[in-house]
N, C-alpha and C positions, 0 to 999 in steps of 0.2 A: 618813411612808415614806422610811426612810435613801436615802443616796447608791447603796451598792451594790442594792437593789432596785427606786429609779430607771432606772439604766441596763440593770439586765434585761429592765424591762418595756419599754425603750424596743428592744432588741434585739429583743424578742417580737414589738413589733409592727413593725420594721423587716425579720424575716423573714416575717412571716404577708404583708406587702406584697408583699412580691417573688417568695414562694409564689406567691401570686395572681397578678400580673402573669407569671409564667411559666406558670402553668395557663391563665390566657388565651390566652396567646399557643399555648398547644398547642391551644384549642379552635377558634382560628381556623380559621375553614373552609379556607381557601388553604393551610394546613399540613397537612391532612387528606387522606393521601395515597390515600384510596380514592373520593374526587372524581374525575373530570372534570380535566383540565387547563383547558379552559376554565372550569367552574366555577370553578374556583379562581383564574383568573389574574381572572376577575370582581369576585369576594369582595377579593380583595387590592388593586382598582383602585377601587373603592367605598371602601376604608379613607383613601386617600391623599388629600392637598388638592392642588390646580392646581401648585405648587411642589415639592411631591413627587414630582407624575409629572412636571413638566420636568425634573429630578434625575435621571431615568433615560435619560433622552433627549440626552445627551451622554457623548464615551467617558470619561469619568475622573469616573464615577458615586460619588459621594461615602457612597451608603449613605444607610438610613434607619434611625436608633437605636429611636426608639418601635417601631418594628415588627419589630426586629432583625432587618432587611434589610443584609447586609453591603454593603461598596463593592463596585465593580467595575469594575478599571482597562482598558479595549478597547485594543486596538492592537499587539499582537504578530501576528509573521510565522511561517511555514514550509513556504515554499516549497520547502526539499529538507532540511527538519530544523529545530526549534526553535531561535529565535533567543534568546530570553533568558525568566531568569535563571539563568544559570551554563551549565555544559557540556553538549552533546550531539550525540547521531552528528551528524555532517553529509555527508549525500549528495550524489550530482552536482547538479549546480544544471538548473533545470527541464529544461531545453534538452537537456540529457543524457539525462535522463528521459525526455523524447520520442523520443529515438534509438534507446533500447530499441524501441519499437515492441509491449510486453509489458504490456497492462492489468491485467494477474493479480500481475506482480510488482510493477507500478505502484500498484496497493492495496497490496499486503504494504507497500512504502516507508512509504505513507502509514500504514498500520497502526500500525508502530512510532515514527513520527512523534508519533502522536498519541499511544499507549503511553507514552514518554516525557513528556508535556505533564501525564498526567494524573499520572504518577508523581511528576515533579517539586511538581505542586499538592499532591500529598499529603503529601509531604513536609515541605510548607510549611502544613500542618496548615489542608486544603481551602480553602485561598490566604491564609487569617488571616495570616500572616508576610511576603507579598511586598506591597511599601508601593511600588515605583518604578510611576511612570506607564507605560502603553505594554508592560504586561509580564504582566498575570494571562495565565493558560493555559488558558482553556476556549473561547475565540474567537480564530480567526485569521482574519486576511485575507490568503486563500491558495485557491485555485490563482489564477496571472496566466491568463486563457485567452483576452485579447485576440488577434486574428492578426496573425503578423509579417509586416504584407505590403510594408515596403519592408526591406531590410537594414540601412539608415541607423539604425532608430530605436534608440535607445538602450535600452531595456527589454527586446527580442528575450530575452536571456539566462533571464528569466524567463519565457517562453510554453512551448506546444510547436508550436510551427513556425506554418507560414503555410496550413496547411489546417483548415477548420471540422469535419470529418468526423473527423480524427486527435484535433484539439483536442477535441473534444464529449467522445470515450468515453475520452481519458486522463483530463478532469477530473472525469467522471464519475467515474472508477476513485477518484482522489484524493479525491474528495469525499465517496465511500462510505468508503473507507480510513481519514478522517479521524473523519469523523460516529459510525461504529459500528453494529453492526446487530443492537442491543437494542431488543426492541418499545416501551421504555419510557422506556429515557434516550437522552441524546445525547453520545456522549463529548467531543466538539467540535464546535463552531458552525463549518462549513468559510464561507469568502466567495471566492465566487468573483468578481475583478475585471479591468479595472475598465469597469462599465456605462454606454457601450458606445463603438466604434469608437475606443478609447484609442491612439493611434501617432505622436506626437510630443513632446519632451521639450525643443525648444529655445521651443516657445511652449505650453508644455504649460496654461498657466493662461488661455488665450484664444483656443486652437484650435475653429474653429470650421465644420469641412469639410462640404461639400454633398455626398449622397450619398441616392440614391434608394431608395424604400422597398423594391422589387424587391432590392438589393444588400444593402442592412441584410439583410433576410430571409435571404437565398440565402448571404449570405457573413461577416457581420458579428457576427451575433448567433446561428449556430445552435449553436454548443459553449456558451453560455450556456442555450439553450434544451434541450439532453440535461441539462446539470448541474442541471437544475431541475427536467423532468418526468420523467427518469431516475434520476439522482442526488440529487432531491430534498435541493437546497440549503437549509442553516435561515437563508440571509445570503447577499446581493449586495451589491457595493460599488457605488456611482455613480463616471461617470469627471471630471473636471474639466471635458472639454473640453464646447463643443455640438455639437450635429448639426442642422443646419436651423435655426441661429438661436437656438434654444433649446439651455442649458449644462441635461447630463444631471439634473446637481442637484437642477434645478425644472423637469424636465421631464415634465408628466403623464401622456404618450403613452408615453412610455418605461417608468417608475416603475408605474407602474397601467393602460393598456389591453394593451402590449404581456406585459408581465411577470405581473402578476396575472389580469387576464380573459383570455389568450388563451393562456398557459401553465400556470395556476393556482398561481400560485406563492405558498408559503403562512409564509415569513418574513419577517424584516424590511429593510429596506435603507439601509446606512451610507454616508456620504459618504464622500472621499479626505478626506485630511485639510486641513480650510479650505477646502472648495468651497463652504459658504456663503458663509464671507467674502467670496471671488473675485467673487459676484455683486454686489459692491458693486466691490471694491476694483480690480481687474484687469478681468471682464469689462464692469464699470459699466452690469450688467444692469437693477439697480437703485441707487435714489439711498440707501436704509436699512436697515440689517440686520435693524429690525422688516421692512421688505417682504419682504428674501432670507428671512428665517423665515416667512414667511407662503406665497411661492410654493415655499416647499423642501417643508413639510409637507404644504400641500393636493396637492401634485405628489405624493406617497406615500416621502419620504423620513422616516424614523423615527426613526434616532442622527445625529449629528452628531460627526463626529472633528474636533477641533478646539477645541472648549471658549467658543465664542463666541456666534454665533448664536441657539442655542437654548439659551442661558442667559438672561442679563436681558431681550436682543432677543425672545426669543419670548413673556417671558413678558410684555410690553409690548405687543408684537402682540395678545398674549388682552385684555388690562385696553381695549386701545383696539378691540376687538372686529374684530379682522382676522382673528383665528384663533377658531374655536370651542371650546369643553370636547369636545365630539366628534372632532375634529380631534386634539386631546395626549391624547383615552382612545386614538384609532385606534391611534399611534406608541407607547403606552407598553404597552398590551395583546399588542403585538409582538414588543416585547423582553422584555417579562415571561414570555411563551408562553416564548421559548428558555430564558430562565433558569430557568424549569419545568421544562423538559425537562432542564437541567443537572443539576439535583437540587438548586437552591440550599436547598428549602425542605423535603426530605427526610431523614430519616436516614440520613446519610451507607453506615451498613451494609447500607443495602437498594440500596446502587447498585452493580454489579458492578465498576465506573469504580474505587470508591474504593478497590479491592482491589487494585492493581497499585502493586508494591512499585518503589523506589528503585530497584533493583539491576539495573530494565529499562536503565537509561541508558547505554550504550555498552557493550550486556552482547556478551556474546561473539557472540550471534546477532544483534544488530543490525550488530556489525562485521562479521561476516560478506556478511550482507545488501546495508552498504553496498561492499563488495568485488564482488560478483555484479551491482549495480546498476551499477557502476563498469563492469567486463569487458562487460557488457551494449552500454553504449552508448556503446561506443567504435566509429568507423565507417573503416574503411580504404579512404582515397582512390584509392592505386595500388599497384600490388607488379610491377612490370615485372620479368621475368628471374628472378623467386621470391627475390627480394632476401630478404624474409622471410618466413618466419621466421627469424632470424638463426641459422646454423649456428653452435654453439662449439666444433666440430673445427675450424672454417674460420681463424675470426674470434677469437686471441686477444687484442684489446687497441680497446678504443672508446672516443671521445673526445665525453663528452658534455657537451653546452654549451648557450650558449642562454637566453634572459631568463627562461624558464620551467622552465631545468631543474631547481633546486635548491629552489624554490618549491612549496609548495601552493596554488596558485590557486583559491577558491574559487566568486568572481562576487559579484556584492550579497547582502543580503539572505541574511547566510551566518551562523550560529552560531558560538560556539567548540567544534572540536572535543573529545569527550569522551575520545579515543583519539587518540595522537602520529598528526597527518597524516604520510604518507608523500608527500614529492614521488617524480619520474619521476628522478631521479636516485638517492635510497635505495631504491626499487623495484628499480630493474636492480642496483645492488650487492647488496641482497640476496637477488635471485637466483641471479644467476651467483657471489655467494663469490669464489673466490680461482681458477675457472677462466679467469676473462677478466680482463684488466689492464681499472680503469677510470678514465681520466684526466680528471679535472675541471677548467674553465677558469671560473671565476664572473665573470659577465654585467661588458659594460664598456660603455658607449652611446658612440656617433661621432655623438649627433644635434645637427643644428647647430641646431631651431626649440627653442622654449620647449616646457619638460615639470615636471611636479612633482616635487620634490626627495625622494626617498626610497630605500629599501634601503641598501645600504651608502653611501651619502654622508650618511644618518646613522646611523652604527652603534647607536649605541645607544638610538636610537627619539626621541623629545621627549616633555619633561616638559609637561602641560599643564593650565594651570591656570585654570579658571573660576570666576570672580568672577559673584556678583550682584548689582554693580552696574557702573557706566561709567569708575568711577576706577581700578580696579585693588586697591580695598581689603578688609579683613577676611580669614576665613579661604577659601581656596577647595578648590572640590573639586580632584580630582588625579586625572590617571590617565597613563600612557605612550602613545601616537600615533606613526604611520608616519610622517605628512607633513602639512603645513600646508593644508587643505581644508575651509574651514568654508562651509557655504552648506545649513542646516538646510530651508531649501525645497524642496531639490533631494536633499534626502537621507532617510534612512529615518528613522522617528520614534527617538529617542535618548533614551532617561530619564534616561541621567547629564545632559543639559544643563540650565544655571538657564532660566530664561525671560527676556527680554528686559526690560527693560536688562542690557547684560548686555558684561563684560571676560574677556580672555582674553591669558593668557601662555606663550609657548612658548620653550623653551629646552634648547640642546642642543648637542652638536659636530657640528659639520660637516666634512667628510671628501672634498674633489673628488677627483673622479676622472683629471683631466689637468691639466697646466700650461696658464694660459694667460690669457684676459680674460674674464671670467665676464659674462653680463648677466642681472641678478636682474629680476624682475616683480612686483609686490605690487598685485594685487586687492585693493581692500576699500571697505564699504559700511557703517558710517560710516569712521572713525578708525582709522591703522594708525601705526608705527613699526618700523625694521626696527633691528638695530645686528649686526653683524661683529665680536668682539675689543674689544667697549664702544666702537666707532667709530657714530656716528651717521650711517647713510645714506640712510632713507628715514624723514620728519619731518611727517607729513600728520594731525596729532594735534585733528582738527575733522568737524564733522558734515557730510557729501556725501552726493550722492547715488554711483551705484557709480562709481568712480575708478579706475586703474592709473599708479602709479608704478616709475619704471625705473631702475635706477641701474647702471653696470661696476664691474667690479673684477679685481686681478689676484690668483689662487689657485692655488698649488701643488698638485701633485698630492698625495695620502697624506700631507697636513701637517693637523692638526686647527687647526679653528678655532672658537671659541665664538661661535653664534650664539643671539642673541634677539629675537623678532617680538612684539610689541605688539596688540592689535586692542581697537575697542570697538564695541558696536554699542545705537543711540539706540532704536531702535524700529522695528515695521516688516520689511523684505527687510537678510539678515542674511549678507554675505560678506566673507571671510579666504581669499584663495591666494596661494600663496608660488611661484613656479617661474623657472627657469634656464635660461639658453641656453648650452650648452658650447662653449668655445673651438672655431672653425676651424683645422682640420686639412690641410694639403695631402693632397689625395689617395694619392700614394704612400707616406703613412704611414697610410692608414687602417685596415688589417687590425690592423696595432700597437694603433690605438686601442681594440681590442677585445680589449686584454688578452693573457690566452696563449692564445686560444683557437685564433689561426692555429697557433701550434708545436704543440697538444694534437692538431690534427687531422694537421698532419705524421708525426705521431710513431706513429700510430693505422692499422690496418687500415681502420677504418669510423668515421663520425662519426654520433653521435645528434644531434640539435640540437630543441630544444625551446624551439621560438618561440610567438608569438599575443601577446592582446593582454591587457588588464585591466580594473580598473575605471577607471582613469585615461583610459581610453576609451570603453566602451561602463559606460551605468548610470544608475538614475534619475536625471534631471535634463539629462542629458549624449547628445546623439547623436554617429552617427561622422559624420565627416567626407565622409570616403571610405572603403572598403571593399578597401583593400588592408593587408594589413601596414603597420606603419610602415617609413619609409623607411630606418632606420639598421639594421632587419633585413633589409630588403629584399637594403639592401648588402651587409651581415654573410652571407647567403644564400649570394649571388654569391661572393665574394672564397672563402670555405670552399670551395664546391665546385671553383673552380680549385684551390686545393690537394689536393683528396682528394674527387672525383668519388662514390666509396663513400658518399655520405652520405644518411640518411633524416631527414626531417621527423618530429615529432611536433607537432602543434599544441592549443594549449590558448588555448581561446577560446570566445564563448558566440553568434556569428553567422556570416554565413556572410563568408569572406571569397575576395577574388579573387586566388588562386594560382596563376596562369596561370604564371608561370617558372618555377613549381617541377612544376607538371604538365608542363612541354616538355623538363625537363633532368633533376629527380632520380628517383630508381628508385624510391622508396617514398615515401609520406605517410601517415602516421596521424591521426583526429582526435579528440579526447580530450576535447573540451570543457572547463571546468570538472568535473573529474572525483570530486569530494569527498575523504575523508581518507582513502580506502584507495586512491585513484587512479594514484599512483605502485607499487603492488604492480600494477594488472591490467595497465596500458600495458605493466609490464615482462613480463607473462605473456604479452600478446597479439606483443610483440616476438621472442619467445624461443621459440613454439608452444607457450605451454603454455596458452593460449587460442587460438580460434580465433575471430576477431571476425565478427559478425554484425549489427552496428550499421546503422542506416538512419537518412538526411537526412531531416529534418524541415522543409528548408527546400531551396528552390532556391538552387545559388551561381551566378551571374552571373560574366560576364566581365570587365565595368565597368558604372558609374551611368549611362555612356551607352544603355543595354539597357533601362534603365529614365523611365517619367514623371518628372516633379517630384514631390518627396516627399510635397509638400499635394496632390497628386491622388490620390483616394482610389475613381475611377473603378477600378475591377479589371479590367474588360474591356479596358483598352488596354494590354494584354503583360503584366500584372501576376501571377507564381507560376505555377506549372506550369498552371493550370488554363486561361491566356489567354494564356502567351509561347507563340511561335511561333518560335524562335530557337533556338538550339543551348547550351542554358547550360554552363558548365564542369564542374559536375555537377548531373544531375537531382533532383527532389524523390524521394525515395525511393530513391536510390542508397545502396550499400554494397559493396565486395568482400569473399570468403573465401578464405581457403588452399585450399578446393576447388572443386570446380563441381557446378552441379545443371540437371539434365533434367525438363522438364514435358512433361507428355502427357495424353492422354484427358480432355477436359475435359465436364463433364458439370453440366444446368442442371435442377432441377426446382423446379416450385411446389407449396409448402408452407402456400399459403393468403394469411397476412400476412407470409411470408418467402418469399425463392428460395433451395435451396441451391446453393452451387457447389461441384463437385468438382473434383478433378483428381490428377493420379499428379504426384510429385517426386522423381525418386530420384538418390542424391549418389553422384555417377559419379567423383569425385577420390579422392584417398589422406588426408584427414583427415574427422574426424566433424566434423560443425560445424550451425551452423543458418540455415534459410533464413529470411527474412520471405515470404512470396507476398502482392504485391498485387491485388487487383480492383477494376480502373476501371471507369467506365460512361459510353458518351454517349448522351443522350436521344434521340427522336426529335426528328426537325424538326418545330418547334411554332411556327415563323412568328418568333420572337425570338432575340437571340444567347442560346446559352448556351455551359457551358465544354466546351471541347475533349476535356476527361475530368475524373472525378469521382474519387476514392476513398470507396468505399461498402463497402468488407470487406478484413481484414489477419488475417492468422495467423503468428506466430515459430514454426516447430517446428523441435527437433532429430531430424537424419539422421544415422547412424552411415553408414560410408564403404561405399558398396555396398547398402546398402537404399535400396527404393521404399514411400513413402509417400502414402496417400490421404488428400490435404488437404481438408476440409469448410470452407466460409468462406458463414456466415447474411448475406445481403443483406436488410434491412427493405426490403419498398413503400413505407412511407409515406415513407422518405427518397431514392424516386425520383421526383424531384417538381423543381417552377419555381414561379415565385412570379407567379401571375396578378395584375396588376395594375387590370385590368376588373373579376374580382370580387372583390378582397383575398381572396386565399387562397390557400394550396398546393393546385396540382395535380398528380394523380400522368397524364402524358399515355398515351392511347392508343397500340401501336406497336409500330416493332421497336425496341430498347435494341441496344446495341453493348458488350458485356462482353470486355473486354480483362487477362488475367492474365499477370503478369509480376512479377520482383526489383525494377523501379522503375519512375516513371510516364514513362521512357523508354526501358526494356528491357520489350516488351510480348513473353509467349511463345508465349503463347495467345489469340484469337480466335475470340467464339461470339456469334452473334445468338441473340434471344432477344423472343419478343412479349407482350405485356402488354393 
């Protein structure tokens, strides 16, 4: 046989083997779309080795090539838009979406988010071209439906507020929007988090609240219950914290008894990132990772974010007979079932979601949806003497100033916008055109305390070089960053970062805002160095626990200095944070220290001051120390008011703020939250009357922390939230003003069997068309135990034209008129007389009606 014939024979043999393999793959029952999901998953499980099954149980799942099972990298986020990879539409932050009080629009937003995720997945050839960790696009660790029981909690912006019913309704709408409505396929796997009672950041890895079962069932769990029972969530994320001495990560009562047995949950449970490892390191709950794996998987934890305990330690636990084959099979079955429903093993042409085009990302329709969501989220807090809307026939010049005037603040877990984000300054300019002179003074702070160096102080940003070793050697991965604030344990998963050990070098131009002596503070774990204009100021290049070094240096305002900061992390906890304290300046010079804002206020008919907070103050890993605006902003607004009392404040923030002075002195205050990429346009429309605000607060605004129990007191009956607070809040839950006024009348309640129909008239008695958010609160009959003062049980957002009267109907589920009977271990709907309170907020009750059950 000549060489040519040998090669031809070899080719034919290989082709035959390949075709046989492909044919065998096609014949495998787990790929047969005519079989049930259960049959297919069971067939696939039967073909896997124990090692392959375990490889499915951690977030960065590598795939199983011999069965053509692709890799899948869990860990993406979508609280208010897809986070990665690439650009997406950025909607208002979750707390802003909650302020719409509009489940239908809420679901539309989630639907747009999941459409964009599927579109990018399709663009990336069903994910084959996506290679970064935490970045695949068919499972999202969203929404966050923990109760915002205390305004100090740093993750409040991610939530839907303090009320379990509102959070449950909105969480369910979001889950449905993400997962789609196809009978066969899931569009996306939604993951409500963090199960359960996750509410502190400063001790997030070791928190251990003591909470009675009654309070868990009545307050901390109902939003999850609704998302599971009504929303059919396909996944749930467990929390870092413990409850009553048992970590949620390894809590069989929570993950199996409540979630699966009581609620009928039929999905998989994923840990918060690193949760199983924390059972050993932070909580000291067990001594070995094998023990952590055993307790977690037996408790009902199916998937680990963290790629640690469910790798070699879980396999070791199996080999040591600590974990059974059935334990592993159960977890793998649940994870595979979700993949099956996503269509991983089907012909993409049969999946309707595989046809969503990439053109939907940032589309005109989604841009308009982001704008409408921003409009509906805005809450008018004060408007004395009809200061708003601004009359451009009378107001010919406006100073637009403040820390958030020229920025588009999105809040935590935000993606990169597909459309150009509109700041409030730009929104105002776009709307008024040449009718009103707009004077902008860039923000300059007079803060005396330590703050992250950012913004105009790094005019070109910072070049950040990340090395996969501790010596700053080799070829780094490089990007531009806004500050030096590296603390991965308390920040969102970032696929860009190399694994530790690593080192980082930041370089860039530093431009001080004022002349004087600055104090630099470098917090680090392990080693750090700081140079300015080549001078070594801090040199602690050695492994150490968390440390902080400070140094004083004189800097001139407006002069450019070259800053270089270097850092390395050996292992475990990593931290690098550079802050400074600005020079002290005498009180008589304070307004000058804020740049040209004072001059702008003097020169204009009106001031719009855009104030608030951002991720330096509230975020994952960082709680707030108080509930006031930062001290410099409080001083700033008081000084501006002295110059021009015709000052309106727009708040950009994700939590409640004790703005008592503003409420007492300023004519108008607007709360915009973190309003997303189109937020500036929405705010401008509200300020100038193009849109009548109708948003409502999903939180109680307290006057001070003195009105609240300690942060770590989880007993809500001790004066927390509108349900138990007996004082007079600054702004109550459900509150929000309008440019018009609404009158209520003719209440009626009908028994429809499983529901009660509450109906009443609402008449728009003002001069503007507008939206009214009607709210139904219920007080239970006396049952011999403490129950809430009132509980939200229904609401409706209704558009009513001026002069129009509408009959509003709200259905109240009887099964939610309940309390937890500790003796029976179950919910009870008591017999007796219920008090129904109908109004415009939890305090503004317009109609009251008794009804017996």
